N, C-alpha and C positions, 0 to 999 in steps of 0.2 A: 595499701601502703602508698603514701604520697611520693611524688617525685623527689622532693627534698629529703625524705627519709631514705629513699633508695640511694641517692647520691652520697648522703652522709655515711651510709653503711659501706659503700664501696671505698670512699676516701679514708675510712678508718680501718681498712683491712690490711693485712700483712702483704698480700700480693700487690696492692696499690703502692705501698711503700717500697717493695722490692723493685718494681718497674721504675719508680722515680729514682731510686738509688742506682739502678743499672744505667739509666740515662746520664746521671751525673758522673758515674764512673767512666762511661764511654767517652763523654766529652773531655774529661781530664786526661785520659790516656791518648785520645786522638791529638790533643794539643801537644803532648809530650812527644808522641811519635812523629808528628809533622816537623817539629823542631829538630829532632835527631836525623830524620831523613833528609831534610834540606841541607844539613851540614855534610852528611855523608855523600849525597848524590853529587855535590859539587866536585868532589875529588875522585869519584868512582864511576863516572858515566860509562866508560868502556867496559868495566867489569860487569855492570848491570846489563848491558846489551848482550854480552856473551852468556851470562847466566840465564837470561830470559829465553835464549835460543835452546839451551840445553835442558831447561826445566821440564818440559813435557815428557821427554824420554826418561829422565831420572825419576819422575813421579810414577810413571807406569812400572818401572823396574822395582821401585821401593814398595809400591802397593802390592805387586804380585808376590814378592818374596816374604815380606815381614808383616804384612797387615793381619793375617789370621792369628798369629801368635800374640801380637800386641793387643789385639782386640780382647782376647781372653785375659791377658795380663791386666789391662786397664779396667775391665768390667767390674772387678771387685772393689776398686777404690772410687769409681765415678759417682756412685750414689752418695757416698759420704762427703766427697768434695762438693757435689752439687748442693747438698743440704746446707753445708757450711756457707757456701757462696750465697745461697738464697737468704739465709739468716743475716749475713753481713750486708747484703744489698738492702734488705728490709730496714735494718738499723740506719744505714746511710740515708735511705729515702725518708725515713721518719724525721731525721735531723734536718734534711733539706726542706721538707714540707713544713716543719715546725718553724724554721727560720723564715721562710717565705710568708707563712701565715702571720707570723709576728710582725714582719715588715708591713704587710698589707693592713693589718689592724692599726698600726701606728699611722699609716697614711690616711686611713679612713677617719681616725680620731682628729688628725690635723685638718682635714677637709671639713669635718663637722664643726670644728671650732671656728674656722674662718667663715663658715656659711651661716652663723647665727645672725638673725636680723638685728639691726640697730633699733633701739627703742624709739618709737615715734612720739614726737612732742605733740601734746594736745593743743589744738588751735582754739582761740576764743571765737566761736561762731555763735550767732544768736540761735536760740532754740527754734526748731522747725515749727511752722504753724500747722495747726490741725486743720484739716480740710473740713469745711462746713458743707453739709448736704445741700444741694441745690433743689429749689422748689420745682416741681413739675409744672410745665406750662399746661394751661387748660386746653383741651382739644375741642375743636368745634364739632358739634354734633349735627 
């Protein structure tokens, strides 16, 4: 199998599209989160400092008390949610890759149109002379 075939096989697979979709989803959510945090942090800097001091103790307490029960509770639904998320990300990635591929194809088409050579005008040149064979000089014996 050639390298081109291997790449084509990968780029047309559902996992490839899922990864592309996850990347797009992450970028979108990080932008939204950044905007929300920058608004909230301006007014709540003191609260954030206090919470960060208390967070390690609260985390240990929460994990020790409720984690085992919650793990069993969430285990039943995790596979279904993961499967749905995987499918959604694959659809999202397929749309993103299709859009980018379409844009790239249009750019290549524009470049190829501008790269067409101009027709060269024929110049009136006299026909080339044919070379005549030279006679060999007699050698002295």
